[in-house]
C-alpha positions in Angstrom: 72.2 -11.4 147.1 71.9 -12.8 143.7 73.4 -10.9 140.7 72.0 -13.2 138.0 69.1 -11.2 136.9 67.4 -11.7 140.1 65.9 -8.4 140.1 64.0 -8.8 136.9 63.0 -12.3 137.1 64.3 -15.3 135.0 64.1 -15.0 131.2 65.5 -18.3 130.2 65.3 -21.6 132.1 68.5 -22.8 133.8 67.7 -26.3 132.6 65.5 -27.4 129.9 65.3 -31.1 129.6 63.1 -33.1 127.2 60.4 -35.1 128.8 61.2 -38.8 128.1 59.1 -40.2 125.4 57.9 -36.8 124.2 59.1 -33.8 122.3 58.1 -31.4 125.0 60.5 -29.6 127.3 60.2 -29.2 131.1 61.9 -25.8 131.8 63.5 -25.5 135.3 64.2 -21.9 136.4 66.8 -20.7 138.8 64.4 -19.7 141.5 62.8 -23.2 141.5 66.2 -24.8 142.1 66.8 -22.4 145.1 63.4 -23.3 146.4 64.2 -27.1 146.1 67.3 -26.5 148.2 65.5 -24.7 150.9 62.8 -27.4 151.1 65.6 -30.0 151.3 67.3 -28.1 154.2 64.0 -27.8 156.0 63.2 -31.4 155.5 66.7 -32.6 156.6 66.9 -30.3 159.7 63.3 -31.4 160.7 64.3 -35.1 160.6 67.4 -34.5 162.6 65.5 -32.5 165.1 62.8 -35.1 165.6 65.2 -38.2 165.5 65.9 -39.7 168.9 64.0 -36.8 170.7 65.2 -36.3 174.3 63.0 -35.3 177.4 65.5 -32.5 178.0 66.3 -31.2 174.5 69.6 -29.8 173.3 71.2 -28.9 170.1 69.1 -28.8 166.9 66.2 -30.3 168.8 66.2 -27.5 171.3 66.4 -24.9 168.4 63.4 -26.4 166.6 61.3 -26.8 169.8 62.0 -23.2 170.8 61.0 -21.9 167.4 57.9 -24.1 167.1 56.7 -23.4 170.6 57.2 -19.7 170.1 55.2 -19.7 166.9 52.5 -22.0 168.3 52.2 -19.5 171.2 51.8 -16.7 168.7 49.2 -18.6 166.8 47.3 -19.4 170.0 46.9 -15.8 170.8 45.1 -15.3 167.5 43.0 -18.4 167.2 43.2 -20.2 170.5 45.5 -23.0 171.7 43.3 -25.8 170.4 43.2 -24.5 166.9 46.8 -23.3 166.9 47.9 -27.0 167.6 45.7 -28.0 164.7 46.7 -25.5 162.1 50.0 -24.5 163.6 52.1 -27.1 161.4 50.8 -25.5 158.3 51.4 -22.0 159.4 54.9 -22.8 160.8 55.9 -24.5 157.6 54.9 -21.4 155.6 56.8 -19.1 158.0 60.0 -21.1 158.0 60.0 -21.5 154.2 59.4 -17.8 153.5 61.9 -16.8 156.1 64.7 -19.0 154.5 63.6 -17.7 151.0 63.9 -14.2 152.0 67.3 -14.7 153.8 68.8 -16.8 151.0 69.6 -13.8 149.0 71.7 -12.4 151.8 74.1 -15.3 152.1 77.7 -14.2 151.5 78.8 -15.4 148.1 75.4 -16.3 146.9 75.9 -14.2 143.8 78.8 -16.5 142.8 76.5 -19.6 142.6 75.0 -20.1 139.1 71.3 -20.0 139.1 71.0 -18.8 142.7 68.0 -16.5 143.1 65.9 -15.8 146.2 62.5 -17.6 145.5 60.4 -14.9 147.0 62.0 -12.5 144.6 59.7 -14.1 142.0 55.9 -13.6 141.7 55.3 -17.3 140.8 56.6 -18.4 144.2 54.7 -15.8 146.2 51.5 -16.4 144.2 51.9 -20.1 144.8 52.2 -19.5 148.5 49.1 -17.2 148.6 47.1 -19.7 146.5 48.0 -22.4 149.2 46.7 -20.2 151.9 43.5 -19.4 149.9 42.8 -23.1 149.4 43.7 -23.9 153.0 41.0 -21.3 154.2 38.3 -23.3 152.4 39.8 -26.7 153.3 40.1 -25.9 157.1 36.9 -24.0 157.0 34.8 -26.8 155.4 36.3 -29.4 157.7 35.4 -27.2 160.7 31.9 -26.1 159.7 30.9 -28.3 156.9 28.5 -26.5 154.4 27.9 -23.9 157.0 31.4 -22.4 156.0 29.7 -20.7 153.1 27.2 -18.8 155.2 29.8 -16.1 155.9 29.4 -15.0 152.1 25.9 -14.0 152.8 26.6 -12.1 156.0 25.7 -9.7 157.3 23.2 -9.3 154.4 22.6 -11.6 151.5 23.0 -8.8 148.9 26.5 -8.4 150.0 27.5 -11.8 148.5 29.4 -10.4 145.6 31.4 -8.1 147.8 32.2 -10.9 150.1 33.4 -13.1 147.1 35.6 -10.2 145.8 37.1 -9.7 149.4 38.0 -13.4 149.5 39.6 -13.3 146.0 41.6 -10.2 146.8 43.3 -11.8 149.8 45.7 -14.0 147.8 46.5 -11.1 145.5 47.3 -8.9 148.4 49.5 -11.6 150.1 51.5 -12.4 146.9 52.1 -8.8 145.9 53.0 -7.6 149.4 55.7 -10.3 149.9 56.9 -10.1 146.3 57.0 -6.3 146.2 59.1 -6.0 149.4 61.6 -8.6 148.6 61.9 -7.4 145.0 62.5 -3.9 146.1 65.1 -4.9 148.7 67.0 -7.0 146.2 67.0 -4.2 143.6 68.3 -1.7 146.0 71.1 -3.8 147.3 72.0 -4.8 143.8 72.3 -1.2 142.6 74.3 -0.3 145.5 76.6 -3.2 145.1 77.2 -2.0 141.4 78.0 1.6 142.4 79.9 0.9 145.6 80.8 -2.7 146.0 82.3 -2.3 149.5 80.6 -1.4 152.8 77.8 0.7 151.4 75.5 -2.2 150.7 76.2 -3.7 154.1 73.7 -1.4 156.0 71.0 -2.4 153.4 71.8 -6.1 153.9 71.4 -5.7 157.6 68.1 -4.0 157.1 67.2 -6.9 154.7 67.6 -9.3 157.7 65.0 -7.3 159.5 62.8 -6.9 156.5 63.0 -10.7 155.5 61.8 -11.6 159.1 59.0 -9.0 159.2 57.6 -10.1 155.8 57.6 -13.8 156.8 55.9 -12.7 160.1 53.3 -10.5 158.3 52.5 -13.2 155.8 51.9 -15.8 158.4 50.0 -13.4 160.7 47.5 -12.6 157.9 47.2 -16.3 157.0 46.5 -17.3 160.6 43.9 -14.5 160.8 42.2 -15.7 157.8 42.2 -19.4 158.9 40.9 -18.3 162.4 38.0 -16.5 160.8 37.2 -19.3 158.6 37.2 -21.9 161.4 35.8 -20.0 164.4 32.3 -21.1 165.6 29.6 -18.3 165.8 27.1 -18.7 168.7 
């Protein structure tokens, strides 16, 4: 877990380069760098897993196929196999990214790395993920139903339009705060325990953090898949 102000969010940027040709700065914060590293890891492992694919997978290809098939099967139970294949890549990417973000703070020695902060310990990252889900609901819904997607705002009665809009706007807020709050709280507890008793005592909390990190990635993706399923289902 990160000891570099991770619990209270970054105050100063880790790097603050000047944009060429201007007098403006482009601040780069610690959680952004960690996020880039995680994206790079996912990209490289995905390329390695899909390069020279074998009929009978083994090694990293086997691991990725097992994970993807398991997740696609889970989405299929929510939205049906056809839509799971269509929207599964987006949902699986969200799950894997959030999972690695959550687990990044549990890496032994992470606190020794300058600028290392679990991305989901920052509201900017969780809000960004939630906004992506929010926009994807509209994108997938409009692609599936066209202008008919907006009918659900007037159901079951037209006068409920305002309430339906509020419900839609609350979803990304709820998603971002739930993920951020759980990871922030976990990081804070582990950090305080590490300060008071640096040996052994924080270990059970770190083990619990493995469970919590997985559950939070699962819950976020579960809700996202439910929202997308509702936006794309056909009513007869």
